[in-house]
C-alpha positions in Angstrom: -117.8 20.8 -17.0 -116.9 17.2 -17.6 -113.2 16.4 -17.0 -111.3 14.0 -19.3 -107.8 12.7 -19.3 -105.5 13.1 -22.3 -101.9 12.0 -23.0 -100.0 15.2 -23.7 -96.4 13.9 -24.0 -94.5 10.6 -24.2 -90.9 9.6 -23.4 -88.7 6.6 -23.0 -85.3 5.4 -22.0 -83.2 2.4 -23.0 -79.9 1.5 -21.2 -76.9 1.8 -23.6 -76.0 -1.9 -23.5 -77.7 -3.6 -26.4 -77.4 -7.4 -26.6 -78.3 -9.1 -29.9 -79.4 -12.7 -30.1 -75.8 -13.5 -31.2 -74.5 -11.9 -28.0 -77.0 -13.9 -25.9 -76.0 -17.1 -27.7 -72.4 -16.5 -26.8 -73.2 -15.6 -23.2 -75.2 -18.7 -22.7 -72.6 -20.9 -24.3 -70.2 -20.1 -21.6 -72.7 -21.6 -19.1 -73.2 -24.7 -21.4 -76.7 -23.6 -22.5 -77.4 -24.0 -26.2 -79.7 -21.7 -28.2 -79.6 -19.9 -31.5 -80.8 -16.7 -33.2 -83.1 -18.8 -35.4 -84.7 -20.5 -32.3 -85.3 -17.2 -30.5 -86.7 -15.4 -33.6 -89.0 -18.2 -34.6 -90.6 -18.5 -31.2 -90.7 -14.9 -30.1 -89.7 -12.4 -32.8 -87.0 -11.0 -30.6 -83.7 -10.0 -32.1 -82.2 -7.8 -29.4 -82.7 -6.3 -26.0 -81.1 -3.8 -23.6 -79.6 -4.5 -20.2 -79.0 -2.0 -17.5 -75.5 -1.7 -16.0 -74.7 -2.5 -12.4 -75.8 0.4 -10.2 -78.6 1.5 -12.6 -82.0 1.1 -11.1 -85.6 1.3 -12.3 -85.9 4.9 -10.9 -82.9 6.0 -13.0 -84.4 4.7 -16.3 -87.8 6.2 -15.2 -86.3 9.6 -14.5 -84.8 9.9 -18.0 -88.1 8.7 -19.6 -90.1 11.2 -17.5 -87.8 14.1 -18.5 -88.4 13.2 -22.1 -92.1 13.0 -21.6 -92.2 16.3 -19.7 -90.3 18.0 -22.6 -92.7 16.6 -25.1 -95.7 17.8 -23.2 -94.2 21.2 -22.5 -94.8 20.7 -18.8 -92.4 21.5 -15.9 -91.8 18.7 -13.3 -93.0 21.2 -10.6 -96.5 21.2 -12.3 -96.9 17.4 -11.7 -99.4 16.6 -8.9 -99.2 12.8 -9.0 -96.7 10.1 -10.0 -97.6 6.5 -10.6 -94.8 4.0 -11.4 -95.6 0.5 -12.7 -92.8 -1.8 -11.9 -92.0 -5.4 -10.8 -88.3 -4.5 -10.2 -88.4 -1.7 -7.6 -85.2 -0.1 -6.4 -85.9 -1.3 -2.8 -88.5 -3.2 -0.8 -89.6 0.2 0.3 -89.9 3.2 -0.1 -91.7 3.1 -3.5 -89.7 3.6 -6.7 -92.1 6.5 -7.3 -90.9 8.3 -4.2 -87.2 7.8 -5.3 -88.2 9.0 -8.8 -89.9 12.1 -7.4 -86.7 13.1 -5.6 -84.6 12.5 -8.7 -87.0 14.8 -10.7 -86.4 17.5 -8.1 -90.0 17.8 -6.8 -91.8 17.2 -3.5 -95.2 17.3 -2.0 -97.4 15.5 -4.5 -98.6 12.0 -3.9 -96.6 9.1 -5.4 -97.0 5.3 -5.4 -96.1 2.1 -7.3 -98.4 -0.3 -9.1 -97.5 -3.9 -9.2 -99.4 -5.7 -12.0 -96.3 -7.0 -13.8 -96.7 -6.6 -17.6 -100.2 -5.1 -17.2 -98.8 -2.5 -14.8 -98.9 0.4 -17.2 -102.5 -0.3 -18.2 -103.4 -0.5 -14.5 -101.5 2.8 -13.7 -103.1 4.6 -16.7 -106.5 3.5 -15.5 -105.9 4.9 -12.0 -104.6 8.2 -13.5 -107.7 8.5 -15.7 -110.0 7.9 -12.7 -108.2 10.4 -10.4 -108.2 13.1 -13.1 -111.8 12.6 -13.9 -112.7 13.0 -10.2 -110.6 16.2 -9.8 -108.0 14.6 -7.5 -105.2 15.2 -10.0 -104.6 17.4 -13.1 -101.1 16.6 -14.4 -99.9 13.1 -13.8 -96.7 11.2 -14.7 -97.5 7.6 -15.5 -94.4 5.5 -15.8 -93.5 1.8 -16.6 -89.9 1.0 -15.7 -88.1 -2.3 -15.4 -84.7 -3.9 -14.9 -85.9 -7.5 -15.5 -82.3 -8.6 -16.3 -81.8 -8.8 -12.6 -84.5 -11.6 -12.3 -83.3 -13.8 -15.1 -82.0 -17.4 -14.8 -79.3 -17.6 -17.5 -79.4 -21.4 -17.3 -82.9 -21.3 -18.6 -82.9 -20.5 -22.3 -86.7 -20.5 -22.5 -86.9 -17.3 -20.3 -83.6 -15.5 -20.2 -83.7 -14.6 -23.9 -87.1 -13.0 -23.7 -86.7 -10.0 -21.4 -85.0 -6.6 -21.4 -84.7 -3.4 -19.4 -86.1 0.0 -20.2 -88.7 2.7 -19.2 -91.5 4.5 -20.8 -93.5 7.4 -19.5 -96.5 9.6 -20.4 -97.8 12.9 -19.1 -101.6 12.7 -18.6 -103.4 16.0 -18.2 -107.0 17.1 -17.4 -108.8 18.2 -20.6 -112.3 19.3 -21.6 -112.1 17.1 -24.6 -112.0 13.2 -24.4 -108.6 11.5 -24.6 -108.9 8.3 -22.7 -112.2 6.9 -23.9 -112.5 3.7 -21.8 -110.4 1.3 -19.7 -110.8 -2.3 -18.7 -108.7 -4.2 -16.2 -108.9 -7.7 -14.7 -107.0 -10.3 -12.7 -107.3 -14.0 -11.7 -104.9 -15.1 -9.0 -105.4 -18.8 -9.6 -102.9 -18.5 -12.4 -100.2 -17.0 -10.2 -97.9 -20.0 -10.6 -97.5 -19.9 -14.4 -95.5 -16.7 -14.4 -93.8 -15.6 -11.2 -90.6 -15.0 -9.1 -91.3 -17.2 -6.1 -88.9 -15.7 -3.6 -88.9 -13.1 -0.9 -86.6 -11.5 1.7 -87.0 -12.6 5.4 -84.5 -12.0 8.2 -81.9 -10.8 5.8 -82.0 -13.9 3.7 -83.7 -14.7 0.3 -86.3 -17.4 0.8 -87.5 -19.4 -2.2 -86.2 -18.8 -5.7 -85.5 -15.2 -6.7 -85.4 -15.9 -10.4 -88.2 -15.8 -13.0 -90.2 -18.9 -13.7 -92.7 -19.3 -16.6 -94.9 -22.0 -18.1 -94.7 -20.6 -21.6 -97.4 -22.7 -23.2 -99.9 -21.9 -20.4 -99.1 -18.2 -20.6 -99.5 -18.2 -24.4 -102.9 -20.0 -24.2 -104.3 -17.7 -21.5 -102.9 -14.5 -23.0 -104.5 -14.8 -26.5 -107.9 -15.4 -25.0 -108.0 -12.6 -22.4 -106.4 -10.1 -24.8 -109.3 -10.5 -27.3 -111.8 -10.4 -24.5 -110.5 -7.1 -23.0 -110.1 -5.5 -26.4 -113.8 -6.2 -27.2 -114.9 -5.1 -23.7 -113.1 -1.7 -23.9 -114.5 -1.1 -27.4 -118.0 -1.8 -26.2 -117.5 0.6 -23.2 -116.4 3.4 -25.6 -119.1 2.7 -28.2 -116.4 2.0 -30.8 -115.6 -0.9 -33.2 -112.4 -2.5 -34.4 -112.7 -0.3 -37.5 -112.1 2.8 -35.4 -108.6 1.6 -34.3 -105.8 3.3 -36.0 -103.0 1.6 -34.0 -102.9 -1.4 -31.8 -100.1 -1.0 -29.2 -100.0 -4.3 -27.3 -97.6 -5.5 -24.6 -94.5 -6.5 -26.4 -94.0 -10.0 -25.2 -94.1 -12.3 -28.2 -94.8 -11.6 -31.8 -97.1 -14.6 -32.1 -99.4 -13.4 -29.3 -99.4 -9.9 -30.9 -100.3 -11.3 -34.3 -103.0 -13.5 -32.9 -104.7 -10.5 -31.2 -104.5 -8.4 -34.4 -106.0 -11.2 -36.4 -108.9 -11.6 -34.0 -109.6 -7.9 -34.2 -109.3 -8.0 -38.0 -106.4 -5.6 -38.0 -103.5 -6.0 -40.4 -100.0 -6.1 -38.9 -99.2 -2.8 -40.4 -101.6 -1.3 -37.8 -99.7 -2.9 -35.0 -96.8 -1.1 -33.3 -94.0 -3.7 -33.0 -90.8 -3.0 -30.9 -90.4 -6.5 -29.4 -87.8 -7.3 -32.0 -85.5 -4.6 -30.7 -86.5 -4.4 -27.0 -87.6 -7.9 -26.0 -90.2 -8.0 -23.2 -89.7 -5.0 -20.9 -92.8 -5.9 -18.8 -94.5 -2.8 -17.5 -92.3 -0.6 -19.7 -93.2 -2.2 -23.0 -96.4 -0.4 -23.9 -95.2 3.2 -23.1 -91.8 2.4 -24.7 -93.6 1.2 -27.9 -95.9 4.2 -27.8 -93.1 6.7 -27.5 -91.1 5.0 -30.3 -94.2 5.1 -32.6 -94.8 8.8 -31.8 -91.2 9.8 -32.4 -91.0 7.8 -35.6 -94.1 9.6 -36.9 -96.4 6.5 -36.9 -98.8 7.6 -34.2 -100.1 11.1 -34.9 -102.5 13.5 -33.0 -106.1 12.4 -33.5 -105.3 8.7 -33.9 -107.3 6.2 -32.0 -105.1 3.8 -30.0 -105.8 0.5 -28.4 -103.3 -0.3 -25.6 -103.5 -3.7 -24.0 -101.4 -5.9 -21.8 -101.3 -9.2 -20.0 -98.9 -10.3 -17.2 -98.2 -12.4 -14.1 -100.9 -12.5 -11.5 -102.6 -13.2 -13.8 -103.5 -9.7 -14.8 -104.8 -8.2 -18.0 -106.4 -5.0 -19.4 -106.8 -2.4 -22.1 -107.2 1.3 -22.7 -108.8 2.9 -25.7 -107.8 6.5 -26.3 -107.8 9.3 -28.8 -104.2 10.6 -29.0 
């Protein structure tokens, strides 16, 4: 019998501290940095974001998101036989955030690992889960995107610090005899590493380089709109589907202009695009599963809908997943 992978439950977690654009304007003003709500909204569509408190880590947000996803799927944590965490903000250099998460969920024994593909991380992780389920190496998988990007932000740089937020999203992916994930498509091109990066590392107990996020916004925008259209068309071709089959586009929530451009190229109206960037900002690897869970719980996404998930991030990485929910 052919094995397929299906999403059986979704969950998410946002830290309680919510910062509106007005809050950010006031915070930056104390450092002598000028910006405005109008400037932020016009360029990004972002109106608010959430920041984790000191002492709250990616694994903490992930654990809450996973518990919500497990409840939605009706699956016990002890039934999970693989955990994949997509994050660029791990709790430690090592062990993996997935290992720490596993312990917080009260389970042991199953394999766990992190995936680092920045904002495409959830797409990469879901692709790996699909492959391992199809080959029989796993049957019930937790796939998580969790980030505390607020720890990487330079609050003297208004072009980046207003963009990002913290949060986590998770899905339970189970083996099924009916298709769920229809096709996946992932790519990378390391020559673009410098346009979006955190160029620092730890050596000898010291931070070498710059540990804060750097981004060439215009270069990222130009590259993103092109590769997102390419990967969307590639995954549709692999699945033997067309744009007309898409019920919901759930893109990485980075910038409303990038999202709208992708929808336009796929001939999709914006009322078929799940948008949470206005309330969450860019939560990197967490953004797609966060948006998915919000759409499910708000009654937008329903069982049987065909979803296009796609992301693009530092590396440069990009990819997409087409699935029947």
